[in-house]
C-alpha positions in Angstrom: -7.4 -4.9 -10.1 -8.5 -5.8 -13.5 -5.7 -6.6 -16.0 -4.5 -3.4 -17.6 -6.4 -1.3 -15.1 -4.7 1.3 -12.8 -7.8 2.1 -10.8 -8.6 0.4 -7.5 -11.3 -2.3 -7.3 -14.8 -1.0 -6.7 -16.5 -1.2 -3.3 -19.0 -3.7 -4.8 -16.1 -6.0 -5.9 -14.5 -5.7 -2.5 -17.7 -6.8 -0.8 -18.0 -9.8 -3.2 -14.5 -11.0 -2.2 -15.1 -10.2 1.5 -18.3 -12.2 1.6 -16.7 -15.2 -0.1 -15.4 -18.2 2.0 -12.1 -16.5 2.9 -11.1 -15.6 6.4 -10.1 -12.0 6.1 -10.1 -8.7 8.0 -9.9 -5.2 6.7 -8.1 -2.5 8.7 -7.5 1.1 7.8 -4.1 2.5 8.6 -3.1 6.0 7.8 -0.2 6.2 5.4 1.8 8.1 7.9 1.9 5.0 10.2 3.2 2.7 7.4 5.2 5.1 5.2 7.2 2.2 3.6 4.0 0.6 2.3 2.8 4.0 1.0 6.2 4.6 -0.7 6.1 1.1 -2.3 2.6 1.7 -3.5 3.6 4.9 -5.2 6.6 3.2 -6.7 4.4 0.4 -8.0 2.0 2.8 -9.6 4.8 3.9 -11.9 6.0 0.4 -12.9 4.8 -1.9 -15.7 1.9 -4.2 -14.8 3.0 -7.6 -13.5 4.9 -9.2 -10.6 8.0 -7.5 -9.3 10.3 -9.2 -6.8 13.1 -7.4 -5.0 16.0 -9.2 -3.4 17.0 -6.0 -1.6 14.7 -3.0 -0.9 14.5 -0.7 -3.9 16.5 2.5 -3.9 15.3 5.2 -1.5 13.1 2.9 0.6 15.8 1.8 3.1 15.6 5.0 5.2 11.8 4.8 5.1 11.9 1.2 6.4 14.2 2.2 9.2 11.9 5.1 10.2 8.8 2.8 10.2 10.8 0.2 12.3 11.7 3.0 14.8 8.1 4.2 15.0 8.8 7.7 13.6 5.6 9.2 12.4 5.0 11.8 9.7 2.6 14.6 10.3 -0.9 14.8 8.8 -2.1 18.2 8.0 -5.8 18.7 8.6 -7.3 22.0 7.5 -10.2 23.3 9.5 
């Protein structure tokens, strides 16, 4: 993301990075499969810009990490 920006990178910028000389793969994973990552992303959105390092998991995330480790899935509502 651009410095000071809270919006995700544009698809065009993603393609530029993807076509560079990096060895990378992109996979889509529903947030219900990796709820810890989703929770950390939400938490990070509310923090100041910059690098944040945690020695221990931040408050409220420990239970989510255990559920992810145990393979417990959340439900995904799909309206038809």
